[in-house]
C-alpha positions in Angstrom: 0.0 0.0 0.0 1.3 3.5 -0.8 0.9 6.2 1.8 2.0 9.8 2.0 4.8 10.9 4.2 4.1 13.4 7.0 5.6 16.1 4.9 4.1 16.0 1.4 6.2 16.5 -1.7 6.5 20.2 -2.7 6.2 20.9 -6.4 6.7 24.2 -8.1 5.7 25.0 -11.7 7.6 27.7 -13.6 7.2 29.7 -16.7 5.4 32.5 -18.6 2.1 31.3 -17.3 -1.0 33.4 -16.8 0.5 36.1 -19.1 -2.1 35.8 -21.9 -0.7 32.9 -24.0 -3.3 30.2 -24.0 -0.8 27.5 -25.1 1.4 28.1 -22.1 -1.5 27.9 -19.8 -2.8 24.8 -21.5 0.5 23.0 -20.8 0.2 24.1 -17.2 -3.3 22.7 -17.0 -2.2 19.4 -18.4 0.6 19.1 -15.8 -1.7 20.1 -13.0 -4.2 17.4 -14.1 -1.4 14.8 -14.0 -0.3 15.9 -10.5 -3.8 15.9 -9.1 -4.5 12.5 -10.6 -1.2 10.8 -9.8 0.2 12.8 -6.9 -2.7 14.2 -5.0 -0.6 14.6 -1.9 1.7 17.1 -3.6 1.6 20.8 -2.5 1.9 22.9 -5.7 2.6 26.5 -6.3 4.0 28.6 -9.2 6.6 31.2 -10.1 5.2 32.7 -13.2 4.5 35.8 -15.4 0.9 36.3 -14.3 0.5 35.2 -10.7 -3.0 36.7 -10.2 -4.4 34.8 -13.2 -2.8 31.5 -12.3 -3.9 31.8 -8.6 -7.5 32.6 -9.6 -7.8 30.1 -12.5 -5.9 27.1 -11.1 -6.3 27.7 -7.4 -2.6 27.4 -6.5 -0.4 30.0 -4.8 1.6 32.0 -7.3 4.6 34.4 -7.1 5.6 36.9 -9.8 8.5 35.7 -12.0 10.3 39.0 -12.0 11.0 41.4 -9.2 10.9 44.4 -11.6 7.3 44.8 -12.8 8.3 46.5 -16.0 10.5 43.6 -17.2 8.8 43.2 -20.6 8.3 46.9 -21.3 11.0 48.6 -23.4 13.3 50.6 -21.1 14.3 54.0 -22.5 14.6 56.2 -19.4 17.5 55.9 -17.0 15.2 54.9 -14.1 13.7 52.1 -16.1 17.1 50.9 -17.3 18.4 50.9 -13.7 15.3 49.1 -12.5 15.7 46.4 -15.0 19.4 46.0 -14.1 18.7 45.9 -10.4 15.9 43.4 -11.1 18.3 41.0 -12.7 20.4 40.9 -9.6 17.4 40.7 -7.2 16.0 37.8 -9.3 19.1 35.7 -8.6 18.3 35.7 -4.9 14.5 35.5 -5.4 14.7 32.5 -7.8 17.1 30.6 -5.6 15.0 31.1 -2.5 11.9 29.9 -4.3 13.6 26.9 -5.8 15.0 26.0 -2.4 11.4 25.6 -1.0 10.6 22.8 -3.4 11.5 19.1 -3.9 10.6 19.3 -7.6 10.2 22.1 -10.1 8.4 21.4 -13.4 8.7 23.6 -16.5 5.5 22.5 -18.3 5.9 22.4 -22.1 6.2 25.7 -23.9 9.0 26.6 -26.4 11.4 27.5 -23.6 14.5 26.3 -25.5 13.8 28.1 -28.8 13.8 31.6 -30.3 11.4 31.1 -33.2 9.7 34.4 -32.1 11.6 37.6 -31.1 13.4 37.0 -27.8 16.0 38.9 -25.8 18.6 36.8 -23.9 18.2 38.7 -20.7 14.5 38.0 -20.6 13.1 34.5 -20.2 16.3 32.7 -21.2 18.1 34.3 -18.3 15.2 33.4 -15.9 15.3 29.8 -17.0 19.0 29.7 -16.5 18.6 31.0 -13.0 16.0 28.3 -12.3 18.1 25.4 -13.5 21.3 26.7 -11.9 19.5 27.2 -8.6 18.1 23.7 -8.8 21.6 22.3 -9.1 22.9 24.5 -6.3 20.3 23.6 -3.7 19.5 20.0 -4.8 16.0 20.5 -6.2 15.0 18.4 -9.2 14.2 20.6 -12.2 12.3 19.0 -15.1 11.8 20.5 -18.6 8.8 18.5 -19.6 7.7 18.2 -23.2 9.4 21.4 -24.2 10.2 22.9 -27.6 13.7 23.7 -28.8 15.2 25.1 -32.0 18.5 26.3 -33.3 19.4 29.7 -31.9 21.5 32.3 -33.7 22.1 34.8 -30.9 25.2 33.6 -29.0 24.1 34.9 -25.6 20.6 33.3 -25.9 22.1 30.1 -27.2 24.6 29.9 -24.3 21.9 30.5 -21.7 19.6 27.9 -23.3 22.3 25.3 -23.6 23.4 25.7 -19.9 19.7 25.6 -18.7 19.2 22.3 -20.5 22.5 20.9 -19.2 21.7 21.8 -15.6 18.1 20.4 -15.7 17.6 17.0 -13.9 15.1 15.8 -16.5 14.3 16.7 -20.1 11.7 15.6 -22.7 10.7 17.2 -25.9 7.5 17.7 -27.9 9.1 16.7 -31.2 12.3 15.1 -32.5 13.4 18.4 -34.1 13.7 19.8 -30.6 15.9 17.0 -29.3 18.1 17.3 -32.4 18.4 21.0 -31.9 19.7 20.5 -28.3 22.1 17.8 -29.4 23.4 20.2 -32.1 23.9 22.9 -29.3 26.1 20.5 -27.3 23.6 18.9 -24.9 23.8 15.2 -24.2 20.4 14.0 -25.2 21.1 10.2 -25.0 18.5 9.8 -22.2 16.0 12.4 -23.4 12.7 11.2 -24.9 10.3 12.7 -27.3 6.5 12.7 -26.6 3.5 14.7 -28.0 2.9 18.2 -26.8 1.4 18.2 -23.3 -1.7 20.1 -24.5 -2.8 16.8 -26.2 -3.5 15.5 -22.7 -6.3 18.0 -22.2 -9.9 16.6 -22.5 -11.2 16.6 -26.1 -14.7 18.2 -26.8 -17.4 16.2 -28.4 -16.7 15.9 -32.1 -18.7 18.0 -34.5 -21.0 16.6 -37.1 -20.4 18.1 -40.6 -23.7 18.9 -42.4 -22.4 17.8 -45.8 -22.7 21.4 -47.0 -19.9 24.0 -46.9 -20.0 25.3 -43.3 -18.1 27.6 -40.9 -14.4 27.9 -40.9 -12.1 28.8 -38.0 -9.1 31.0 -39.0 -6.5 31.3 -36.2 -4.5 34.5 -36.6 -1.3 35.7 -35.0 0.6 39.0 -34.5 3.3 37.5 -36.6 6.5 39.5 -37.3 8.9 36.7 -38.1 11.5 35.2 -35.8 14.4 36.3 -33.7 16.6 36.6 -36.8 14.0 38.6 -38.8 14.0 41.9 -36.8 15.2 44.0 -39.7 12.3 43.0 -41.9 9.7 42.4 -39.2 7.2 45.0 -40.4 7.4 43.7 -44.0 6.7 40.2 -42.8 3.8 41.3 -40.7 2.3 43.3 -43.5 2.5 40.4 -46.0 1.0 38.0 -43.4 -1.9 40.3 -42.6 -2.6 41.2 -46.3 -2.6 37.5 -47.4 -4.7 36.3 -44.5 -7.2 39.2 -44.9 -7.6 38.4 -48.6 -8.1 34.7 -47.8 -10.9 35.5 -45.3 -12.5 37.9 -47.7 -12.7 35.2 -50.4 -14.3 32.7 -47.9 -16.9 35.4 -47.1 -17.6 36.0 -50.8 -18.3 32.2 -51.1 -20.8 32.6 -48.3 -18.7 30.8 -45.6 -19.0 32.0 -42.0 -15.6 32.7 -40.6 -14.7 32.6 -36.9 -11.4 34.4 -36.0 -9.5 32.9 -33.1 -6.2 33.8 -31.4 -3.9 32.2 -28.9 -2.3 35.2 -27.2 -3.6 38.6 -26.0 -1.1 40.3 -28.4 -3.1 38.9 -31.4 -6.1 41.2 -30.8 -4.9 44.0 -33.2 -4.8 41.4 -36.1 -8.3 40.4 -35.4 -9.4 44.0 -35.4 -7.7 44.8 -38.6 -9.3 41.8 -40.4 -12.8 42.6 -39.1 -12.4 46.2 -40.3 -11.0 45.3 -43.7 -13.6 42.6 -44.5 -16.5 44.3 -42.8 -19.0 41.5 -43.0 -21.5 40.0 -40.5 -20.2 36.6 -41.6 -16.9 37.3 -39.8 -16.9 37.1 -36.0 -14.3 37.0 -33.4 -13.9 34.4 -30.6 -13.3 35.4 -27.0 -11.9 32.0 -25.9 -10.1 32.2 -22.6 -8.5 28.8 -22.6 -7.4 26.0 -24.9 -10.6 24.1 -23.8 -12.7 27.0 -25.2 -10.6 27.0 -28.4 -11.1 23.3 -28.9 -14.9 23.7 -28.5 -14.8 26.4 -31.2 -12.8 24.3 -33.5 -14.8 21.1 -33.0 -17.9 23.0 -34.1 -16.6 24.1 -37.6 -15.9 22.2 -40.8 -12.3 23.3 -41.2 -9.5 25.2 -39.4 -6.8 27.3 -40.9 -4.4 28.5 -38.2 -1.0 30.0 -37.5 -0.2 29.6 -33.7 1.2 26.3 -32.7 -1.3 25.7 -30.0 -4.2 26.7 -32.3 -3.1 23.8 -34.5 -3.0 21.5 -31.5 -6.5 22.4 -30.5 -7.8 21.8 -34.0 -6.0 18.5 -34.4 -7.1 17.3 -30.9 -10.7 18.2 -31.8 -10.3 16.0 -34.9 -11.1 18.9 -37.4 -9.3 19.0 -40.8 -6.6 21.6 -40.4 -4.3 23.7 -42.6 -1.2 25.1 -40.9 0.0 28.6 -41.8 3.4 27.5 -40.5 5.9 29.9 -39.0 8.4 27.3 -37.7 9.6 23.8 -38.3 7.7 22.7 -35.1 4.4 23.3 -36.9 5.4 21.2 -39.9 6.6 18.4 -37.5 3.2 18.5 -35.7 1.3 18.3 -38.9 3.4 15.3 -40.0 2.8 13.5 -36.7 -0.9 13.9 -37.2 -0.9 12.8 -40.9 -1.6 16.2 -42.4 1.9 17.1 -43.6 0.6 18.0 -47.1 -1.4 21.0 -45.7 1.2 23.5 -44.6 1.6 27.0 -45.9 4.5 29.4 -45.1 3.5 32.3 -42.7 6.3 34.5 -44.0 5.0 34.3 -47.6 1.2 34.0 -47.3 -0.2 33.8 -50.8 -4.0 33.9 -50.7 -4.5 32.1 -54.0 -2.1 29.3 -53.1 -3.7 29.1 -49.6 -7.2 28.8 -51.1 -6.0 26.0 -53.4 -4.6 24.1 -50.4 -7.8 24.8 -48.4 -10.1 23.4 -51.1 -7.9 20.3 -51.5 -8.1 19.8 -47.7 -11.9 20.1 -47.7 -12.2 17.5 -50.5 -10.5 14.9 -48.2 -12.4 16.0 -45.1 -14.0 12.7 -44.2 -10.8 10.8 -44.7 -8.8 13.2 -42.7 -11.2 13.1 -39.8 -10.7 9.3 -39.6 -6.9 9.8 -39.8 -7.0 12.3 -36.9 -9.1 10.0 -34.8 -6.5 7.3 -35.2 -3.5 9.5 -34.5 -5.2 11.0 -31.4 -5.4 7.5 -29.9 -1.7 7.0 -30.5 -0.9 10.4 -29.0 -2.9 9.6 -25.9 -0.9 6.4 -25.3 2.4 8.2 -25.8 1.4 10.8 -23.2 0.6 8.1 -20.7 4.2 6.9 -21.1 5.4 10.5 -20.6 3.7 10.9 -17.3 4.8 7.4 -16.2 8.4 8.4 -17.0 8.0 11.7 -15.2 6.8 10.0 -12.0 9.7 7.6 -12.1 12.2 10.4 -12.6 10.8 13.0 -10.1 8.9 11.1 -7.5 11.1 8.1 -6.5 9.7 6.2 -3.5 12.9 5.7 -1.6 15.5 8.4 -2.1 13.6 11.7 -1.5 12.7 12.9 1.9 9.4 14.3 0.9 8.2 11.8 -1.7 5.8 9.0 -1.3 7.1 6.0 0.4 5.9 2.5 0.2 4.6 0.5 3.2 3.0 -2.8 3.5 
């Protein structure tokens, strides 16, 4: 019989959680579901970007990730620059003190080892390094669970990411490309495993029933400006993305198709507003989904999804809806291949409405077949995630060698 020790295991969750990105919060929700099901004795709290949101939504204590509240605002005045600099020093002590209070810290999913979107080394990469270094220093297990990684051009960011991975106790990745990227950056990945994204562990909504007639379409949009290496042409990339997506939506409306615009981050709202204004049709509406569960329900209710954000794609694929990816990184292509839809990817940097429409119509012609494919792939993904959580328990919650873990008694 397994019984809990007098002092329950203390688990921290860490990341840009509660900050408006639904994908990050979905990964957190999946890990909390695992902990509550498999380790109900655990005492859980968070060090995160949006502590008020996390505490209210997930009912766990939460602490602000950064001492300086203006961390993600551009610092132009001397006072703000000094505040940021001081904050970096204070965060060394704050992070180490927080980590020390825990037996285990989990970084749940997210693209924490990549820079496929604009990223400064002294932002989150620095915070992640402090976390992993603190874990090694004080003896707390730090696990990077189902994370994304990619080749990084900036030398400072690459060094911080590489050392973070090296210092972590446990690593698993959401695709083989991520593991390969870390190996190429000098991390020993011999014991690291690849599993599906954690968000696939969330409950699926009831599948929709297509009417047989052309029905509504979900279009997932993004405030896309290219990646970390595209800063010089970021505005041009964004303009082309917005123009191509707007023209695509307008053509769907001209064909009489209702279009539901969805997002995955608070920063995407201006893109929605721009498309609504440009198309100006009652057939185009905007979602106010507040979670990945809400997004999945929206996507289960439509005939087809065309989406950019990675976790928009996951929601659509998990819901079993035929999906076309407007892909901004290799991770999207890898995800579509895992789910059997690799033929339906379109580059986000070069959105061509005519080509996108051609792919969209080809996707819809195979809708029934692709729904069957997605149902089969989702069963495989579910089994793989069961293995992920079993491996996580074995690595982080051993029964005999941790003073606060479960112990076995007969």
